[in-house]
Backbone as CSV, one residue per row, in Angstrom:
resi,resn,N_x,N_y,N_z,CA_x,CA_y,CA_z,C_x,C_y,C_z
1,GLN,40.594,9.056,-175.272,39.917,10.590,-175.034,38.878,10.288,-175.332
2,LEU,37.998,10.862,-174.084,36.811,11.326,-174.244,35.891,11.528,-175.275
3,GLN,34.617,10.918,-176.263,34.359,11.056,-177.554,32.787,11.137,-176.869
4,LEU,31.396,12.507,-177.174,30.552,11.704,-176.871,29.705,12.604,-178.628
5,VAL,28.943,11.312,-178.998,27.721,11.947,-180.559,26.701,12.511,-180.336
6,GLU,25.838,13.192,-179.801,24.758,13.499,-180.579,23.806,13.329,-180.953
7,SER,22.287,12.896,-180.471,21.993,12.519,-181.952,20.308,12.039,-180.802
8,GLY,19.634,12.312,-182.785,17.822,11.721,-181.481,17.035,13.521,-182.373
9,GLY,17.649,14.727,-182.233,17.095,16.045,-182.553,16.086,15.679,-183.653
10,GLY,15.321,17.416,-183.977,14.733,17.701,-185.849,13.479,18.340,-185.162
11,LEU,12.738,18.543,-185.872,11.561,19.141,-185.907,10.405,18.053,-185.319
12,VAL,9.703,19.550,-184.202,7.910,18.403,-183.963,7.257,19.774,-183.766
13,GLN,6.374,19.823,-183.576,5.486,20.284,-182.679,5.310,20.935,-182.046
14,PRO,4.710,21.168,-181.518,4.750,21.715,-179.546,2.914,20.586,-179.307
15,GLY,4.117,20.375,-178.232,2.994,20.127,-177.715,3.766,17.770,-177.821
16,GLY,4.374,18.294,-179.088,6.073,16.778,-179.274,6.416,16.142,-178.578
17,SER,6.576,15.379,-178.958,8.399,14.728,-177.777,9.405,14.418,-178.504
18,LEU,10.629,13.576,-177.717,11.806,13.821,-178.833,12.728,12.779,-178.220
19,ARG,13.599,11.640,-177.854,14.630,11.441,-177.631,15.772,11.497,-177.325
20,LEU,16.394,12.176,-177.065,17.962,12.304,-177.472,18.719,11.428,-176.761
21,SER,19.804,11.073,-177.617,20.241,10.607,-177.179,22.463,10.485,-178.036
22,CYS,22.899,10.237,-176.274,24.707,10.577,-176.111,25.622,10.119,-176.394
23,ALA,25.878,8.996,-177.069,26.662,8.223,-177.248,28.763,8.192,-176.923
24,ALA,29.454,7.325,-176.056,29.742,8.360,-175.770,31.152,6.995,-176.447
25,SER,32.374,7.007,-176.348,33.853,6.159,-177.032,35.118,6.970,-176.323
26,GLY,35.876,6.516,-176.244,36.880,6.349,-175.192,36.948,5.943,-174.313
27,PHE,35.505,6.306,-173.108,35.468,5.630,-171.470,34.243,4.980,-171.755
28,ARG,33.910,4.614,-170.257,33.307,4.157,-170.309,32.848,5.668,-168.760
29,LEU,31.872,5.323,-169.488,30.952,6.430,-168.368,30.530,6.018,-167.033
30,ASP,30.242,4.660,-166.557,29.835,4.505,-165.272,30.916,5.613,-164.571
31,TYR,32.017,5.617,-163.945,32.709,6.245,-163.263,32.088,7.974,-163.502
32,TYR,31.501,8.762,-164.878,31.117,10.285,-164.905,29.613,10.741,-164.617
33,ALA,29.583,11.874,-164.239,28.380,12.840,-164.369,28.849,12.726,-166.127
34,VAL,27.151,13.089,-166.285,26.730,13.712,-167.792,26.412,15.035,-167.566
35,GLY,26.113,16.335,-168.492,25.288,16.500,-168.453,24.347,17.107,-170.094
36,TRP,23.194,17.812,-169.870,22.892,18.087,-170.904,22.104,19.777,-170.894
37,PHE,22.606,20.002,-172.247,23.360,21.515,-172.029,23.016,22.133,-173.558
38,ARG,22.178,23.690,-173.520,21.189,23.646,-174.776,21.756,25.638,-174.789
39,GLN,21.615,25.700,-176.086,22.322,26.932,-176.830,21.549,26.981,-178.160
40,ALA,20.433,28.007,-177.697,19.446,28.878,-178.784,20.090,30.557,-179.046
41,PRO,19.703,31.126,-180.059,20.378,31.633,-180.356,20.124,32.801,-179.879
42,GLY,21.238,33.575,-179.741,21.164,35.397,-179.377,21.378,34.772,-177.597
43,LYS,21.116,33.789,-177.370,21.712,33.394,-175.964,23.184,32.180,-175.443
44,GLU,23.196,32.620,-174.414,24.442,31.145,-173.689,23.692,30.263,-173.669
45,ARG,25.061,29.350,-173.676,25.080,28.398,-173.591,24.291,27.698,-172.065
46,GLU,22.503,27.150,-171.514,22.068,27.076,-170.781,22.067,25.335,-170.219
47,GLY,22.524,24.843,-168.745,22.319,23.671,-167.878,20.405,23.338,-168.348
48,VAL,20.380,22.574,-168.922,19.801,21.783,-169.245,18.821,20.512,-167.554
49,SER,19.318,19.625,-167.938,19.750,18.489,-166.595,21.671,17.899,-166.211
50,CYS,21.314,17.438,-165.593,23.180,15.836,-165.361,22.029,14.664,-164.167
51,ILE,23.571,13.615,-164.701,22.906,12.779,-164.089,24.423,12.645,-163.409
52,SER,24.336,12.404,-162.029,25.127,11.206,-161.110,26.184,9.808,-162.143
53,SER,26.849,9.250,-161.847,28.090,9.019,-162.766,27.201,6.946,-161.785
54,SER,26.518,7.437,-161.281,25.505,6.162,-160.636,23.828,5.898,-161.049
55,GLY,23.573,7.220,-161.611,22.767,7.602,-162.130,21.373,7.335,-160.762
56,GLY,21.955,7.855,-159.757,21.291,7.585,-158.636,20.596,8.960,-158.385
57,SER,21.474,10.221,-159.243,20.461,12.144,-158.832,21.279,12.574,-159.659
58,THR,19.745,13.002,-160.043,19.237,14.163,-161.183,19.065,15.268,-160.561
59,ASN,19.453,16.095,-161.694,19.206,17.746,-161.376,18.128,18.160,-162.840
60,TYR,17.617,19.527,-162.775,17.016,19.899,-163.892,16.691,21.239,-163.688
61,ALA,16.726,21.661,-165.141,16.534,23.098,-164.843,15.060,23.919,-164.708
62,ASP,14.549,24.660,-163.758,13.531,25.241,-163.686,12.055,24.918,-164.146
63,SER,13.503,25.568,-165.751,12.209,25.662,-167.509,11.632,24.503,-167.686
64,VAL,12.779,23.156,-167.525,11.621,21.985,-168.116,11.753,21.089,-167.571
65,LYS,11.671,20.679,-165.626,10.792,20.625,-164.780,9.856,20.057,-165.037
66,GLY,9.726,18.678,-165.035,8.351,18.083,-164.830,8.006,17.378,-166.977
67,ARG,8.888,17.892,-167.307,8.367,17.916,-169.496,9.839,16.458,-169.573
68,PHE,11.181,16.664,-168.653,12.030,16.508,-169.549,12.701,15.054,-168.502
69,THR,13.512,14.153,-169.387,13.719,12.932,-168.150,15.366,12.517,-168.364
70,ILE,16.292,12.787,-167.180,17.396,12.678,-168.096,18.195,11.371,-167.718
71,SER,18.215,9.710,-167.696,18.053,9.061,-167.486,19.689,8.080,-168.571
72,ARG,20.233,6.818,-168.402,21.630,6.249,-168.609,21.339,5.009,-168.203
73,ASP,22.212,4.087,-169.417,21.976,2.719,-169.336,23.774,2.417,-169.734
74,ASN,23.946,2.074,-168.239,25.474,2.202,-169.205,26.524,1.297,-169.855
75,ALA,25.477,0.024,-169.993,25.427,-1.432,-170.505,25.875,-0.918,-172.064
76,LYS,24.875,0.042,-172.515,25.481,0.866,-173.824,26.709,1.841,-173.786
77,ASN,26.818,2.539,-172.624,27.062,3.639,-173.036,27.063,4.626,-173.268
78,ILE,24.949,4.485,-173.043,25.355,5.320,-173.400,23.477,6.041,-172.567
79,ILE,23.286,7.824,-172.852,22.914,8.657,-171.993,21.892,9.434,-172.780
80,TYR,20.386,9.140,-172.296,19.249,9.355,-172.332,18.535,11.699,-172.206
81,LEU,18.223,11.742,-173.354,17.280,13.023,-172.472,15.861,12.968,-173.461
82,GLN,14.717,12.214,-172.352,12.864,12.722,-173.056,12.429,13.654,-172.728
83,MET,11.948,14.550,-173.948,11.609,15.418,-173.663,10.033,15.288,-174.130
84,ASN,9.065,15.655,-172.932,8.267,15.877,-173.821,7.746,17.203,-173.222
85,SER,5.704,17.085,-173.945,5.692,18.803,-173.562,6.213,19.705,-174.948
86,LEU,7.231,19.456,-175.232,7.274,20.670,-176.227,7.511,21.721,-176.081
87,LYS,7.812,22.438,-175.980,7.409,24.700,-176.478,8.777,24.670,-176.987
88,PRO,7.883,26.059,-178.047,8.611,26.818,-178.481,10.271,27.050,-178.438
89,GLU,10.183,27.120,-176.577,11.032,28.277,-176.352,11.910,27.196,-176.003
90,ASP,11.449,25.774,-176.513,12.594,24.788,-176.161,13.531,24.464,-177.163
91,THR,13.318,25.344,-178.929,14.020,24.971,-179.660,16.228,25.642,-179.519
92,ALA,16.749,25.041,-179.592,17.937,25.443,-179.223,18.704,24.401,-180.930
93,VAL,20.569,24.283,-180.455,20.732,23.170,-179.918,21.615,22.781,-178.838
94,TYR,21.052,21.069,-178.985,21.411,20.388,-177.266,22.141,19.568,-177.434
95,TYR,23.611,19.841,-176.328,24.725,19.112,-176.658,24.583,18.358,-174.749
96,CYS,25.393,17.590,-174.836,25.997,16.526,-173.893,27.839,16.896,-173.451
97,ALA,27.791,16.852,-172.003,29.032,16.613,-171.653,29.098,15.496,-170.553
98,ALA,30.437,15.308,-170.977,31.081,15.040,-169.196,32.661,15.020,-169.309
99,ASP,33.123,14.786,-168.973,34.383,15.660,-168.072,34.918,13.218,-167.264
100,PRO,35.745,13.242,-167.036,36.572,12.271,-165.836,37.335,12.382,-164.989
101,PHE,36.945,13.926,-164.650,36.887,13.965,-162.766,35.739,14.415,-163.008
102,GLN,34.946,14.292,-163.304,33.337,14.829,-163.414,32.344,14.042,-162.901
103,ALA,32.084,13.010,-160.928,30.461,12.432,-161.326,29.960,12.585,-160.115
104,MET,29.626,14.375,-159.803,28.516,14.830,-159.496,28.103,15.428,-159.831
105,CYS,26.644,15.578,-160.149,25.311,16.595,-160.739,25.670,17.445,-160.784
106,VAL,25.785,18.502,-161.962,26.441,19.787,-162.279,26.022,20.057,-163.708
107,ARG,25.436,21.157,-163.755,24.793,21.935,-165.129,25.651,23.141,-164.457
108,THR,26.738,23.045,-164.660,28.028,24.071,-165.355,28.600,23.579,-166.400
109,VAL,28.738,24.159,-167.483,29.529,25.328,-168.982,31.251,24.065,-168.147
110,VAL,31.935,24.541,-167.274,33.180,24.995,-166.762,33.000,23.857,-166.108
111,ALA,32.222,22.606,-166.059,32.484,21.205,-165.154,33.939,20.206,-166.061
112,PHE,32.261,20.024,-167.495,33.316,19.670,-168.151,34.436,20.161,-169.527
113,GLY,35.015,19.051,-169.506,36.085,18.524,-170.741,35.447,18.424,-171.914
114,SER,34.964,17.427,-172.507,34.524,16.981,-173.816,32.906,17.577,-173.687
115,TRP,32.719,17.527,-175.292,31.478,17.990,-175.244,31.122,17.601,-176.462
116,GLY,29.767,17.008,-176.939,29.594,16.541,-178.342,29.035,17.413,-179.406
117,GLN,29.011,17.301,-181.019,29.408,18.018,-181.814,28.390,19.068,-181.554
118,GLY,26.529,18.485,-180.532,25.622,19.037,-181.016,24.223,18.508,-181.952
119,THR,23.060,18.174,-181.083,21.865,18.013,-181.855,20.911,18.977,-182.143
120,GLN,20.238,19.641,-183.204,19.553,20.939,-183.668,18.102,20.304,-183.006
121,VAL,17.367,21.075,-182.294,15.585,20.408,-181.774,15.199,22.027,-182.061
122,THR,14.275,21.630,-182.948,13.292,23.204,-183.083,11.467,22.160,-183.091
123,VAL,10.831,23.613,-182.391,9.974,23.297,-182.177,8.464,24.141,-183.005
124,SER,8.040,23.796,-183.094,6.809,24.259,-183.974,5.894,24.446,-185.042
125,SER,4.977,25.308,-184.985,3.481,24.388,-185.412,3.469,24.614,-187.173
């Protein structure tokens, strides 16, 4: 079974940067799209970014465009989310997700069957 583990979260000041990592095991991710999601207290889980299986197509939520960059290293079976110019409203638990049948880039929760445990990102002065 596909398993995902996020890492790289932490506490940063506004304007700072973090790079999140999502390591996969069980399957090679070469054939699967991967999505990054986040959930803040009292809010629904939100699709932040996605990347296609080949890495040739990406998509971002309007709130993070120009600040976040998703990428993948298929040789290492790792997906990254580089987050720059962080704002307090970016504070949330961040999750990565994948599915053996998902190859297209989407930011929909129901499209993914495998989820990581999440990593906390806190942006505060």
